[in-house]
C-alpha positions in Angstrom: 106.1 22.7 -21.6 106.9 26.1 -20.1 103.8 27.5 -22.0 101.5 24.8 -20.4 102.8 25.7 -16.9 102.2 29.4 -17.5 98.5 28.6 -18.6 98.0 26.5 -15.5 98.9 29.4 -13.2 96.7 31.8 -15.1 93.7 29.4 -14.9 94.3 28.7 -11.2 94.5 32.5 -10.5 91.3 33.0 -12.5 89.5 30.3 -10.5 90.7 31.8 -7.2 89.7 35.4 -8.1 86.3 34.1 -9.4 85.6 32.2 -6.2 86.5 35.2 -4.0 84.3 37.6 -6.0 81.4 35.1 -6.0 81.7 34.5 -2.2 81.9 38.3 -1.5 78.8 39.0 -3.6 76.9 36.2 -1.9 78.0 37.4 1.5 77.0 41.0 0.8 73.6 39.9 -0.7 72.9 37.8 2.4 73.8 40.7 4.7 71.6 43.1 2.7 68.6 40.7 2.5 68.9 39.8 6.2 68.4 43.4 7.1 65.4 43.7 4.8 63.6 40.7 6.1 59.8 41.1 6.5 57.4 39.3 8.8 56.3 36.0 7.4 52.9 35.9 5.9 51.7 32.6 7.3 49.7 31.9 10.3 51.6 30.9 13.4 50.8 29.3 16.7 52.5 31.7 19.2 51.7 32.0 22.9 49.4 35.0 22.9 46.9 36.6 25.2 43.2 36.4 24.2 42.7 39.8 25.9 44.4 41.8 23.1 42.2 44.7 22.1 40.4 44.2 18.8 40.0 47.2 16.4 37.4 46.0 13.9 38.2 48.9 11.7 41.4 47.3 10.6 40.4 43.6 10.7 39.8 42.2 7.2 39.5 38.4 7.7 37.7 36.6 4.9 36.7 33.1 4.0 38.1 32.5 0.6 36.5 29.2 -0.2 35.1 26.0 1.1 36.6 23.0 -0.7 34.8 19.6 -0.9 31.7 20.4 1.1 29.7 17.3 2.2 32.6 15.0 2.1 34.4 15.0 5.5 37.7 13.7 4.0 38.0 16.6 1.6 36.4 19.5 3.4 38.7 22.4 3.9 37.9 26.1 4.6 40.5 28.6 3.4 40.7 31.8 5.5 42.8 34.8 4.5 43.9 37.9 6.4 43.4 40.7 3.8 44.0 43.5 6.4 47.0 45.6 6.9 47.9 44.1 10.4 48.3 40.8 12.0 45.2 39.4 13.7 45.0 37.1 16.7 42.2 34.5 16.2 42.5 32.9 19.6 39.0 31.9 20.9 37.2 33.2 17.7 34.7 30.7 16.4 33.9 29.2 13.0 30.2 28.7 12.7 27.7 26.8 10.4 24.7 29.0 10.6 24.1 29.6 14.3 25.9 26.4 15.4 29.6 26.7 16.6 31.7 24.2 14.7 35.1 25.2 15.9 36.9 27.5 18.4 40.3 28.7 17.2 43.3 27.8 19.3 46.1 30.2 19.8 46.6 31.5 16.3 47.9 34.7 14.9 47.5 35.4 11.2 49.9 37.9 9.6 49.1 40.3 6.8 48.2 38.3 3.6 48.4 35.1 5.5 46.1 32.1 4.8 44.9 29.4 7.1 43.2 26.1 6.2 40.7 24.5 8.5 40.2 20.8 7.7 37.2 18.9 8.9 39.1 15.6 9.5 41.4 14.9 12.4 45.1 15.8 12.2 47.9 17.6 14.0 47.5 21.4 13.9 50.3 23.4 12.2 51.0 27.0 11.6 48.9 27.0 8.4 46.6 24.0 8.9 44.0 23.4 11.7 42.0 20.3 12.1 38.4 19.9 13.5 38.6 16.1 14.2 35.2 15.4 12.7 33.9 12.1 11.4 30.9 13.6 9.6 30.8 16.6 7.2 30.5 20.1 8.7 29.6 21.9 5.6 26.8 21.3 3.0 26.1 23.2 -0.2 23.9 26.2 0.6 25.1 26.6 4.2 26.7 29.8 5.5 30.1 29.6 7.0 30.8 32.5 9.5 33.7 33.7 11.6 32.8 35.4 14.9 35.3 37.2 17.1 35.5 36.9 20.9 33.0 39.8 21.4 30.4 38.2 19.2 31.0 40.4 16.2 30.4 38.8 12.8 33.8 39.1 11.0 33.3 37.1 7.8 30.6 35.0 6.0 30.7 32.7 3.0 27.8 31.0 1.3 28.9 27.5 0.4 28.2 26.8 -3.3 
């Protein structure tokens, strides 16, 4: 009986020490990682000024793909910021040939961020924008283009 009581206290002490060590390691890890936090790599919808200067030498926005062209319910254009800096897309346009399809709202894409532009109606989020169309915007063979506020062609993509 005395032996069982002694084991109980050793086990209890072991549990307490293990819990304290684990909590200490988690606390220190959280503190270290919190100080190492990077900017998120997703598009956001902040309140920004459209008069920010644009340095086209550092802008590397690309259209990655057009998914489901010709079917409004599935049409999605995937855009990626491959540049080294964040880019504000506010008032930039998404075009089909020479016809403006969409003017970007207040959107800022961070480095390596992606943004999806859906043809159908929906509520805009940080990573998904919606055109609100009832007919397809993209047809195979069309050229999708992104143009900045100064009229500079930033990206093109031939829809397969």
